[in-house]
C-alpha positions in Angstrom: 47.9 40.1 52.7 44.5 41.0 52.1 45.1 40.8 48.3 46.6 37.5 48.7 43.8 36.1 50.8 41.6 37.6 48.2 43.3 35.8 45.5 43.4 32.5 47.1 39.8 32.4 48.2 38.7 33.5 44.8 40.6 30.5 43.2 39.1 28.0 45.6 35.8 29.5 44.9 36.2 29.4 41.1 37.5 25.7 41.6 34.2 24.8 43.5 32.0 26.3 40.9 33.5 24.4 38.3 33.2 21.4 40.4 29.9 21.8 41.0 28.7 22.7 37.2 30.4 19.3 35.8 27.6 17.2 37.5 24.7 19.2 36.3 26.5 19.5 32.8 26.9 15.6 32.9 23.3 15.0 33.8 22.1 17.5 30.9 23.9 15.4 28.5 24.1 12.1 29.9 25.4 8.9 27.9 22.8 6.7 26.5 23.3 3.7 24.9 20.5 1.8 22.9 20.0 -1.2 20.9 17.8 -1.4 17.8 16.3 -4.6 16.5 16.1 -3.8 12.1 13.3 -6.1 10.8 15.9 -6.1 7.3 19.1 -7.8 6.4 22.4 -5.9 6.2 22.5 -6.8 2.2 20.0 -4.0 1.6 22.1 -1.4 2.5 19.2 1.1 1.8 16.2 0.0 3.6 18.3 -1.6 6.6 20.9 1.2 5.9 17.9 3.9 6.9 18.7 2.8 10.5 22.6 2.8 10.5 22.1 6.7 9.0 19.9 7.8 11.5 22.2 6.0 14.2 25.6 8.2 12.9 23.3 11.4 12.9 22.2 10.9 16.0 25.5 10.5 17.4 26.9 13.2 15.5 23.8 15.2 16.8 24.8 14.6 20.4 28.5 14.3 20.2 28.2 11.2 20.9 26.5 10.5 24.3 23.6 9.2 22.4 24.7 6.1 20.7 22.3 3.4 19.2 23.9 0.1 17.8 21.8 -1.5 15.0 21.3 -5.0 14.5 20.3 -7.1 11.6 17.0 -9.7 11.4 17.5 -12.2 13.3 20.8 -10.8 15.5 18.7 -10.6 18.1 15.0 -11.2 17.4 13.5 -12.8 14.1 12.9 -10.2 11.8 8.9 -10.0 11.7 9.0 -10.0 15.9 10.7 -6.5 16.4 7.2 -5.0 17.8 7.4 -7.7 20.4 11.1 -6.9 21.0 10.3 -3.4 21.5 7.1 -3.9 23.7 8.8 -6.0 25.9 11.6 -3.9 26.1 13.9 -6.8 25.1 15.8 -3.4 23.1 15.0 0.3 23.5 13.9 0.6 19.6 13.2 -1.2 16.7 13.0 0.0 12.8 10.4 -2.4 11.2 7.6 -1.9 8.8 4.5 -1.6 11.0 2.4 -3.4 8.6 3.9 -6.4 9.8 1.7 -6.9 12.6 -1.7 -6.8 11.1 -1.9 -10.5 13.0 -2.4 -8.5 16.1 -4.8 -5.9 14.7 -5.3 -4.0 11.2 -4.8 -0.8 12.0 -0.9 -1.4 11.8 -1.0 -1.0 8.2 -2.1 2.7 8.3 1.1 3.5 9.4 2.8 1.8 6.4 0.7 1.5 3.4 -2.7 0.3 2.7 -3.7 -0.9 -0.8 -4.7 1.6 -3.3 -3.5 4.5 -0.6 -1.0 7.3 -0.3 1.8 7.9 -1.8 4.9 8.4 -0.4 4.8 12.7 -0.4 1.1 11.7 0.6 2.0 9.8 3.5 4.5 12.3 5.0 1.9 14.9 4.5 -0.5 12.6 6.4 1.8 11.8 9.4 3.6 15.3 9.9 0.1 17.5 8.7 -3.3 15.4 8.7 -3.2 13.9 12.3 -1.7 10.6 11.5 1.0 10.8 13.9 -1.0 11.5 16.7 -3.4 8.8 15.7 -1.2 6.1 15.0 0.8 6.8 18.1 -2.8 6.6 20.4 -2.8 3.2 18.6 0.6 2.2 19.6 0.3 3.3 23.5 -2.0 -0.1 23.7 1.7 -1.9 22.4 4.0 0.0 25.0 5.7 2.2 21.8 5.7 5.4 20.3 6.7 5.5 16.4 8.8 7.8 14.9 8.7 8.2 10.9 11.9 6.9 10.0 12.3 5.8 5.8 9.6 5.4 2.9 10.5 3.0 0.2 8.5 5.2 -2.5 6.0 3.3 -4.8 6.8 -0.8 -5.2 7.0 -3.0 -8.1 4.1 -5.5 -7.9 6.6 -8.3 -7.6 8.3 -11.8 -9.4 5.8 -14.1 -10.5 6.8 -17.5 -12.3 3.6 -17.4 -14.6 1.7 -14.6 -16.0 -1.2 -13.1 -15.1 -3.7 -12.3 -17.8 -6.8 -12.3 -15.9 -8.3 -12.7 -12.4 -8.8 -15.9 -12.3 -5.0 -16.3 -12.8 -4.8 -15.3 -9.1 -6.9 -18.3 -7.7 -4.9 -20.2 -5.8 -1.4 -18.4 -6.2 0.8 -18.7 -3.2 2.2 -15.4 -3.1 4.7 -13.7 -0.5 2.8 -10.5 0.1 2.8 -8.2 3.3 0.6 -6.0 5.0 -3.6 -5.7 4.8 -2.7 -6.4 1.3 -2.9 -10.5 1.5 -6.4 -10.2 3.1 -7.7 -8.2 0.0 -6.2 -10.5 -2.2 -7.5 -13.8 -0.4 -10.8 -12.0 -1.4 -9.7 -13.5 -4.9 -8.2 -16.6 -4.5 -4.4 -16.2 -3.6 -3.2 -17.4 -0.6 -1.0 -14.8 0.5 2.4 -15.7 2.8 4.4 -13.5 5.2 8.2 -14.4 4.9 10.9 -12.1 5.9 12.9 -10.5 3.0 15.9 -13.0 4.0 14.1 -15.6 3.4 11.7 -14.9 0.0 14.2 -15.9 -2.5 14.7 -20.0 -0.9 10.8 -19.9 -0.9 10.5 -18.9 -4.5 13.3 -20.9 -6.0 12.0 -24.1 -4.1 8.9 -23.7 -5.4 7.1 -22.9 -1.9 5.5 -19.7 -3.5 4.6 -19.3 -6.6 5.2 -15.4 -6.8 6.8 -12.5 -3.8 6.7 -8.9 -3.6 9.6 -7.2 -2.4 10.5 -3.1 -2.5 11.6 -2.5 -6.1 14.2 -3.3 -8.7 17.4 -2.1 -6.6 16.7 -4.4 -3.8 15.1 -6.9 -6.5 17.6 -7.2 -8.2 20.3 -7.5 -4.7 18.2 -10.5 -3.4 18.2 -12.5 -7.3 14.4 -12.7 -8.0 14.8 -12.5 -11.4 16.9 -15.9 -11.3 13.8 -17.3 -10.3 10.8 -16.1 -11.9 10.9 -14.0 -15.4 8.1 -12.0 -14.9 8.0 -8.7 -13.1 4.8 -7.0 -12.6 4.2 -3.4 -11.8 3.0 -1.2 -9.8 2.7 -2.7 -6.4 -0.8 -0.9 -5.5 -0.6 -2.3 -2.1 2.3 -0.2 -1.3 2.0 3.5 -3.1 4.1 5.0 -0.2 5.1 2.6 2.5 6.5 3.9 5.3 8.6 3.0 8.2 8.7 3.3 11.6 11.1 3.6 14.5 9.4 2.1 17.3 10.6 3.4 20.8 9.7 1.4 24.2 8.0 4.4 25.3 9.5 3.7 28.9 12.8 4.3 27.5 11.7 7.6 25.5 10.6 9.0 28.8 14.1 8.8 30.8 15.2 10.7 27.7 16.2 14.3 28.0 14.0 16.3 26.0 16.8 17.6 23.9 17.7 13.9 23.0 14.0 13.0 22.3 14.5 16.2 19.8 17.8 14.5 18.2 15.8 11.6 18.0 13.7 13.2 16.0 15.6 15.3 13.8 18.0 12.4 12.7 14.6 10.0 11.8 13.5 12.9 9.5 16.9 12.9 8.2 17.1 9.1 7.7 13.6 9.3 5.9 14.4 11.7 3.6 17.6 9.9 2.6 16.2 6.7 2.0 13.5 8.4 -0.5 16.0 9.8 -2.4 18.6 6.9 -2.3 15.9 4.6 -3.9 14.6 7.3 -6.4 18.7 7.3 -7.3 19.4 3.6 -7.5 16.1 2.4 -8.9 16.2 3.4 -12.8 19.6 1.7 -13.7 18.8 -1.4 -12.0 15.6 -1.8 -13.9 17.1 -1.0 -16.7 19.8 -3.9 -16.4 16.8 -6.4 -15.1 15.2 -6.0 -18.5 18.5 -6.0 -20.3 19.3 -9.4 -18.6 15.8 -10.8 -19.6 13.3 -9.8 -17.1 9.8 -9.3 -18.2 8.5 -6.3 -17.4 4.5 -5.9 -17.3 1.7 -3.5 -16.0 -1.2 -5.7 -13.9 -4.2 -5.5 -16.4 -6.8 -3.1 -15.8 -9.4 -5.5 -14.6 -7.0 -7.3 -12.2 -6.5 -3.7 -10.5 -10.0 -2.8 -10.9 -10.9 -6.2 -8.9 -8.5 -5.7 -6.5 -9.6 -2.1 -6.0 -13.5 -3.6 -5.2 -11.9 -6.5 -2.8 -9.8 -3.5 -0.8 -13.0 -1.0 -0.5 -14.9 -4.1 0.4 -12.3 -5.3 3.2 -12.0 -1.4 4.9 -15.8 -1.7 5.0 -16.0 -5.0 6.7 -12.9 -4.0 9.0 -14.5 -0.9 10.0 -17.6 -2.6 11.1 -16.2 -4.7 13.4 -12.9 -2.8 14.8 -13.3 1.0 16.2 -9.5 1.6 16.6 -9.7 0.6 12.6 -12.8 2.9 11.8 -10.8 6.0 14.1 -7.9 6.1 11.7 -9.4 4.9 8.4 -12.2 7.7 8.2 -9.5 10.4 8.9 -7.2 8.7 6.4 -9.8 8.4 3.9 -10.9 11.9 4.0 -7.3 12.8 3.8 -6.6 10.7 0.7 -9.6 12.0 -0.9 -8.1 15.6 -0.8 -4.8 14.8 -1.9 -5.8 12.9 -4.8 -8.1 16.2 -5.7 -5.0 18.0 -5.8 -2.8 15.6 -7.1 -4.6 15.2 -10.3 -3.9 19.1 -11.2 -0.2 19.7 -11.2 2.1 16.7 -10.2 0.2 14.7 -12.3 -0.2 16.5 -15.5 3.2 17.4 -15.1 4.5 13.9 -14.6 2.1 12.6 -17.5 3.6 15.0 -19.9 6.9 14.7 -18.9 6.8 10.8 -19.7 5.0 11.2 -23.1 8.2 13.5 -23.9 10.7 10.4 -22.6 8.4 7.9 -24.5 9.1 10.7 -27.9 13.0 10.4 -27.1 12.9 14.0 -26.5 14.5 13.8 -23.0 
């Protein structure tokens, strides 16, 4: 009898323990569903695809408990209003290029790219180890968002032009689709910058509403068909040496997440960051070959044009720093980091890369 009573009591106790434990487990790993507004069309499977990659990675890490549904530009909010949607909690997060919002404050540009700035590796290094992410998120607080590094397109092309650019004078009066802080640099040289979302560039260029347009690089540009309406393809995109994308997250939504989910989201964004960089590097060579074979005229910006643009950029940074304390705080840190990076790059990477280019041109590769 005593043994039978003990077993019965033990069974009840075990069942009770299981019943009590379940809510604790559920609480530690709740089901969370977010919406992510992208600034990009679904047709661009790399720049848009990075957000989907992040979402799938996050679901896998959390056993499908934390899910983020990604919406293309225009599906929830217009492509260039992602920040506003996150800030106002219309969505929990958004995948975008922060420099789209320099109209609110030019400091946003540092979170993506500024003219004659950092390349992809240097931008990532600044974010992770140079104080960049801390400075950017301190700035972001004023907009009720937190940023997580989530993608980079690598150095971009200079864009598509109806007419050749031979001198600085050829820039005067040019209606140029260009994003970020670079438009303000080019304004000093007579350009009329236009900020247009990716999906709207082709019709504007086709109709002659604009004279030139830059987007990303050969793979995306070929998909968008710019070569059909503008024959001259220039490089480099000196305004975007290493343009980064951010996953902007509502601070309120972030603070509600368990710490493990915050870590999972950061890890998923880091994976998407590496994925985008690698995919563009893999895709761009073939696309460029096909564009040139199809009649695209590939050319480098003349050095006098590059020098004029560099000088205009330095002038703009000085002017902006004098009147914007937030910009100056980030710029001072960023500028010192850039100098160190360029100093180091000239020793190993630049020497190696230039040697390999010479071997390629000599037909040895």
